[in-house]
C-alpha positions as CSV (number, residue, x, y, z in Angstrom):
1,M,-4.1,-47.0,37.4
2,R,-7.0,-48.5,35.5
3,V,-6.8,-50.0,32.1
4,L,-10.1,-49.2,30.3
5,A,-11.3,-52.0,28.1
6,T,-14.3,-50.2,26.5
7,A,-15.6,-46.8,25.7
8,A,-18.3,-47.3,28.3
9,D,-15.6,-47.9,30.9
10,L,-14.1,-44.5,30.1
11,E,-17.5,-42.8,30.3
12,K,-18.1,-44.5,33.7
13,L,-14.7,-43.2,34.9
14,I,-15.5,-39.7,33.8
15,N,-18.9,-39.7,35.5
16,E,-17.4,-41.1,38.7
17,N,-14.8,-38.4,38.9
18,K,-16.6,-35.0,38.4
19,G,-14.4,-32.2,39.7
20,R,-11.2,-34.3,39.5
21,L,-8.7,-34.2,36.7
22,I,-8.5,-37.4,34.7
23,V,-5.4,-38.2,32.6
24,V,-6.1,-40.8,30.0
25,D,-3.0,-42.4,28.4
26,F,-3.9,-43.7,24.9
27,F,-1.1,-46.3,24.1
28,A,-0.3,-49.3,22.0
29,Q,1.6,-52.4,23.0
30,W,3.8,-52.1,19.9
31,C,4.7,-48.4,20.6
32,G,8.3,-48.0,21.8
33,P,7.8,-44.5,23.2
34,C,4.6,-45.7,25.0
35,R,6.7,-48.4,26.7
36,N,9.4,-45.9,27.7
37,I,7.0,-43.5,29.4
38,A,4.8,-46.1,31.0
39,P,6.8,-46.4,34.2
40,K,7.0,-42.6,34.6
41,V,3.2,-42.4,34.2
42,E,2.8,-45.1,36.9
43,A,5.1,-43.1,39.2
44,L,3.1,-39.9,38.6
45,A,-0.1,-41.7,39.4
46,K,1.4,-42.7,42.8
47,E,2.9,-39.3,43.4
48,I,-0.3,-37.3,42.6
49,P,-3.2,-39.3,44.1
50,E,-5.7,-36.4,43.7
51,V,-5.5,-37.0,39.9
52,E,-7.2,-40.1,38.3
53,F,-5.0,-41.8,35.8
54,A,-6.2,-44.4,33.3
55,K,-4.8,-46.2,30.2
56,V,-6.5,-47.1,27.0
57,D,-4.9,-49.6,24.6
58,V,-6.0,-48.2,21.2
59,D,-5.9,-51.7,19.6
60,Q,-8.2,-53.2,22.2
61,N,-10.5,-50.2,22.7
62,E,-10.8,-48.7,19.2
63,E,-14.1,-47.1,20.0
64,A,-12.6,-44.8,22.7
65,A,-9.6,-44.0,20.6
66,A,-11.9,-43.0,17.7
67,K,-14.2,-41.0,20.0
68,Y,-11.1,-38.9,21.1
69,S,-9.6,-38.8,17.6
70,V,-6.4,-40.5,18.7
71,T,-4.1,-41.0,15.8
72,A,-0.6,-41.0,17.4
73,M,0.7,-42.8,20.5
74,P,1.1,-42.0,23.2
75,T,-1.6,-39.4,23.4
76,F,-2.5,-38.0,26.8
77,V,-6.1,-36.6,27.1
78,F,-6.9,-34.5,30.1
79,I,-10.6,-34.5,31.2
80,K,-12.2,-32.4,33.9
81,D,-15.9,-32.2,34.7
82,G,-16.7,-34.4,31.7
83,K,-14.9,-32.1,29.2
84,E,-11.6,-32.4,27.5
85,V,-9.4,-29.6,28.8
86,D,-6.1,-30.4,27.1
87,R,-4.2,-33.0,25.1
88,F,-0.8,-33.7,23.6
89,S,0.9,-36.6,21.8
90,G,4.4,-37.8,22.5
91,A,6.3,-39.4,25.4
92,N,7.2,-36.1,27.1
93,E,7.3,-36.5,30.9
94,T,8.0,-32.8,31.5
95,K,5.1,-31.7,29.4
96,L,2.9,-34.3,31.1
97,R,3.8,-33.0,34.6
98,E,3.3,-29.4,33.5
99,T,-0.1,-30.1,32.0
100,I,-1.3,-32.0,35.1
101,N,-0.2,-29.1,37.3
102,K,-2.0,-26.6,35.0
103,H,-5.3,-28.3,35.3
104,K,-5.4,-30.1,38.7
């Protein structure tokens, strides 16, 4: 799973993965729920290799967080063919899995 340092890194990832679902985990180091779900997101990334997973630290990559209007952490943004197809906020593993299955 890639950690994206800049908004340009996120755009590059989107352009490289046309046709694939991308799950972007917007998180913060200080966010307890983010730390709790992180190992589960890592496990899903290994379990579902046809989906591209990436992480954005909102404090380090404010531009990407602003572009996607992220105001709560964690926020999961689902992108396919360059377009946002879904999103939700909160450390909900069941909802994460369901949303991935809906769009992959």
